[in-house]
VMD Tcl script that draws the C-alpha trace (Angstrom):
set ca {
  {117.29 63.66 94.13}
  {115.32 66.75 93.43}
  {115.82 70.18 95.93}
  {111.96 71.27 96.91}
  {113.24 73.93 98.77}
  {110.98 76.85 99.06}
  {111.92 80.19 98.86}
  {109.71 82.96 100.83}
  {109.61 86.97 100.74}
  {109.71 88.67 103.86}
  {106.25 89.62 103.98}
  {105.58 85.52 102.95}
  {108.04 84.12 106.06}
  {106.25 86.94 108.52}
  {102.99 85.66 107.54}
  {104.13 81.80 107.88}
  {105.80 82.36 111.32}
  {102.28 84.09 112.49}
  {100.17 81.21 111.10}
  {102.37 78.64 113.03}
  {102.87 80.83 116.14}
  {98.75 81.25 116.22}
  {98.87 85.00 116.09}
  {97.28 85.46 112.88}
  {94.12 86.37 112.73}
  {91.46 85.75 110.03}
  {89.56 88.82 108.71}
  {86.67 88.36 106.47}
  {86.46 90.64 103.74}
  {84.09 93.60 103.45}
  {81.94 93.03 101.18}
  {83.26 96.37 98.89}
  {86.55 94.52 99.16}
  {84.93 91.35 97.97}
  {83.14 92.91 95.07}
  {86.71 94.54 94.07}
  {88.82 90.99 94.27}
  {85.58 89.56 92.35}
  {86.00 92.45 89.47}
  {89.40 91.69 89.17}
  {89.31 87.82 89.05}
  {86.15 88.08 86.20}
  {88.79 90.80 84.29}
  {91.99 88.14 84.89}
  {89.53 85.17 83.61}
  {88.06 87.58 80.50}
  {92.31 88.38 79.35}
  {92.08 84.34 79.20}
  {89.10 83.71 76.62}
  {89.70 82.82 73.25}
  {87.37 84.81 70.68}
  {86.77 83.48 67.10}
  {88.05 85.68 64.43}
  {87.99 86.06 60.86}
  {91.36 86.77 58.50}
  {91.82 86.77 54.92}
  {95.12 85.56 54.01}
  {96.18 85.09 50.50}
  {96.16 81.69 48.87}
  {99.64 81.70 48.77}
  {100.78 82.51 52.32}
  {98.03 80.61 53.66}
  {99.74 77.31 51.89}
  {102.75 78.27 53.04}
  {101.97 78.40 56.44}
  {99.92 75.21 56.30}
  {102.91 73.15 54.87}
  {105.30 74.85 57.97}
  {102.67 73.48 60.28}
  {102.36 70.36 59.02}
  {106.16 70.39 59.22}
  {106.23 71.36 63.11}
  {103.58 68.63 62.86}
  {100.56 71.25 64.65}
  {98.08 72.88 63.29}
  {98.04 75.68 60.93}
  {95.80 77.48 63.19}
  {97.80 76.97 66.18}
  {100.80 77.90 64.71}
  {99.07 81.41 63.31}
  {98.05 81.59 67.12}
  {101.30 81.24 68.42}
  {102.95 83.66 66.39}
  {100.22 86.59 66.72}
  {100.82 85.74 70.71}
  {104.39 85.73 70.42}
  {104.14 89.24 68.20}
  {101.63 90.87 70.89}
  {104.19 89.78 74.29}
  {107.27 91.37 72.12}
  {108.93 87.99 71.43}
  {109.14 88.76 67.77}
  {109.49 92.07 65.70}
  {108.23 93.01 62.32}
  {110.71 94.82 60.54}
  {110.54 98.26 59.00}
}
mol new
graphics top color blue
foreach p $ca { graphics top sphere $p radius 0.5 }
foreach p [lrange $ca 0 end-1] q [lrange $ca 1 end] { graphics top cylinder $p $q radius 0.2 }
display resetview
């Protein structure tokens, strides 16, 4: 059977105790605070957007990438996207 235990940090535990005991009071955000959080949310969402771009590859490199993507059973554009993402996040590095 799967263990569904939830582990809370100190702040979460304190909040849960206040809610359960009826001590917690909901305080609406001010307009300034609301605007700040909305801007953060818009920025975070914008980071997830995908943009179309054009990259020129040599014919032989593109043929190799397409062949490897076929071996993996994924589209070559998805393979290129995964490679760029892994490089950008530091999961793969180029040798100098």
